[in-house]
matplotlib code that plots the C-alpha trace (Angstrom):
import matplotlib.pyplot as plt

x = [66.1, 69.0, 70.0, 73.6, 72.7, 70.1, 71.0, 68.4, 66.0, 68.8, 68.8, 71.0, 70.6, 70.5, 67.0, 65.8, 63.2, 65.8, 68.3, 65.8, 65.0, 68.7, 69.4, 66.7, 67.9, 71.5, 70.8, 68.5, 70.9, 67.9, 68.5, 66.5, 67.0, 65.7, 66.4, 68.4, 70.9, 72.2, 75.2, 75.3, 75.7, 79.1, 80.4, 78.7, 76.3, 76.4, 73.6, 70.9, 67.4, 65.6, 63.1, 59.6, 60.8, 59.7, 62.7, 60.9, 57.9, 60.2, 62.0, 58.7, 57.6, 61.0, 61.1, 57.7, 58.8, 62.0, 60.0, 57.6, 60.5, 62.1, 58.7, 58.3, 61.8, 60.9, 57.6, 59.3, 57.3, 60.1, 59.2, 60.0, 60.7, 61.6, 58.4, 56.3, 57.0, 53.8, 55.2, 55.1, 51.3, 50.7, 53.9, 53.5, 56.6, 58.8, 57.2, 58.0, 61.6, 61.9, 60.5, 63.0, 65.9, 64.8, 67.6, 70.3, 68.6, 68.3, 71.9, 73.2, 71.0, 72.3, 76.0, 75.4, 76.5, 75.7, 78.8, 79.5, 79.0, 80.3, 76.7, 77.3, 80.5, 78.9, 75.8, 77.8, 79.9, 76.7, 75.2, 78.5, 78.5, 74.8, 75.0, 72.0, 70.8, 69.6, 66.1, 63.8, 66.3, 65.2, 67.4, 67.2, 70.1, 69.4, 72.7, 73.0, 76.1, 76.6, 79.7, 80.9, 80.0, 76.4, 74.9, 71.5, 68.8, 65.5, 63.3, 63.6, 65.0, 66.1, 69.3, 70.3, 74.0, 76.5, 78.5, 81.7, 80.7, 79.8, 83.2, 85.0, 85.0, 86.4, 83.2, 80.7, 81.3, 80.8, 77.8, 76.2, 77.0, 75.4, 72.2, 72.0, 72.6, 69.7, 67.5, 68.5]
y = [93.3, 95.6, 94.9, 95.0, 94.8, 93.4, 92.0, 90.5, 89.5, 88.4, 90.0, 89.7, 91.3, 90.9, 89.7, 91.6, 88.9, 86.2, 88.3, 89.1, 85.5, 84.6, 87.5, 86.4, 82.7, 83.7, 86.4, 84.1, 81.1, 79.0, 75.3, 74.8, 72.3, 73.3, 72.7, 74.1, 74.2, 77.8, 78.4, 81.3, 84.9, 86.2, 87.9, 86.0, 87.8, 88.0, 86.0, 88.2, 87.4, 90.8, 91.2, 90.1, 87.7, 84.1, 82.1, 78.7, 80.1, 81.6, 78.3, 76.6, 79.2, 79.8, 76.8, 77.8, 81.5, 80.4, 78.3, 81.2, 83.7, 81.6, 81.3, 85.1, 85.6, 83.3, 85.2, 88.6, 89.5, 91.1, 93.2, 96.9, 96.7, 93.5, 93.5, 93.8, 90.3, 88.5, 85.3, 87.1, 87.7, 84.3, 84.1, 86.5, 85.3, 85.8, 89.2, 90.2, 89.1, 91.1, 94.2, 93.8, 93.2, 95.6, 98.1, 95.4, 93.8, 97.1, 98.0, 94.7, 95.1, 98.7, 97.6, 94.7, 95.6, 92.9, 91.4, 92.2, 89.1, 88.1, 87.7, 89.5, 87.6, 84.2, 85.0, 86.2, 83.0, 80.9, 82.9, 82.4, 78.7, 78.2, 80.6, 82.8, 85.4, 84.1, 85.4, 85.7, 84.5, 84.9, 84.2, 85.7, 85.3, 86.1, 86.8, 86.0, 87.0, 83.6, 81.5, 79.1, 78.3, 78.2, 77.9, 76.3, 76.4, 77.2, 77.4, 76.9, 80.4, 81.3, 80.7, 81.2, 82.0, 83.1, 86.2, 84.1, 81.9, 84.9, 86.5, 83.6, 84.0, 80.5, 79.1, 81.8, 81.7, 77.9, 77.9, 80.7, 79.0, 75.7, 77.4, 79.8, 76.9, 75.1, 78.2, 79.3]
z = [163.5, 162.9, 159.3, 158.0, 154.3, 152.0, 148.5, 146.2, 149.0, 151.3, 154.8, 157.8, 161.2, 165.0, 166.2, 169.2, 170.0, 170.1, 171.9, 174.6, 175.2, 175.4, 177.7, 180.1, 179.9, 180.7, 183.3, 185.3, 184.7, 183.5, 182.9, 179.7, 176.9, 173.5, 169.8, 168.2, 171.1, 171.5, 173.7, 176.2, 175.2, 174.5, 176.6, 179.3, 181.7, 185.4, 187.0, 188.5, 189.5, 190.0, 192.8, 191.7, 189.0, 189.6, 188.2, 188.4, 186.4, 183.8, 183.5, 182.7, 180.2, 178.5, 176.0, 174.6, 174.4, 172.6, 170.1, 169.5, 169.2, 166.5, 164.7, 164.9, 163.5, 160.6, 160.0, 160.2, 163.2, 165.2, 168.2, 168.3, 172.0, 173.9, 175.9, 172.8, 171.5, 170.8, 172.4, 175.8, 175.6, 177.2, 179.3, 182.2, 184.1, 181.0, 180.5, 184.1, 183.5, 180.3, 182.0, 184.9, 182.6, 179.8, 180.1, 179.8, 176.8, 175.0, 175.8, 174.4, 171.3, 170.7, 170.7, 168.3, 164.8, 162.3, 160.7, 157.0, 154.9, 151.5, 150.2, 146.9, 146.1, 146.9, 144.9, 141.9, 142.1, 142.0, 139.1, 137.2, 137.8, 136.8, 133.9, 134.9, 137.3, 140.7, 140.6, 143.6, 146.1, 149.7, 152.7, 156.2, 158.6, 162.3, 164.1, 167.8, 169.9, 171.5, 172.3, 169.8, 166.2, 165.2, 161.7, 162.0, 159.4, 161.2, 158.2, 154.4, 153.9, 157.5, 159.3, 162.9, 163.2, 165.9, 165.5, 165.9, 162.9, 160.8, 161.6, 160.1, 156.3, 155.8, 157.4, 156.3, 152.5, 152.1, 154.4, 152.5, 149.2, 150.4, 151.5, 148.5, 146.0, 147.6, 147.2, 143.7]

ax = plt.figure().add_subplot(projection="3d")
ax.plot(x, y, z, "-o")
ax.set_aspect("equal")
plt.show()
């Protein structure tokens, strides 16, 4: 995960594991229904099915890959390279797709710069309101460059958020405040 900043156990970055899964889904135009619902990547990708990639098999494997990628994100088990995700060990069709689309996945990951968040300001406001330091606060925000507004708690101290949501201070500060107040 590329991190923008870490304050008092609070981290925020773009997850390579989640980005790879979304890139494959969108590039192959897979029709998959999973929770939480995550819109298409922004900007949208052209549909391409590389030679040797079994689109039907990837469609069958993808929901499990997505669930495992979310779990890996929560556990902090981010892959160093897209094809190294542990969720791909038992999903050969998804692995083939990642290998075929690897250069595009890596290029998209390279250009993603995590948005600066008002974490310090929000945390100081909470500390001021409660009259003490917020000790041992842990929050991890995984940013995904998808269409629309997304702020979804995927674990007690983990949030999946769209870049568009995080770029809107009027939405981000109250959402951060609500989660952090729950964790303090």
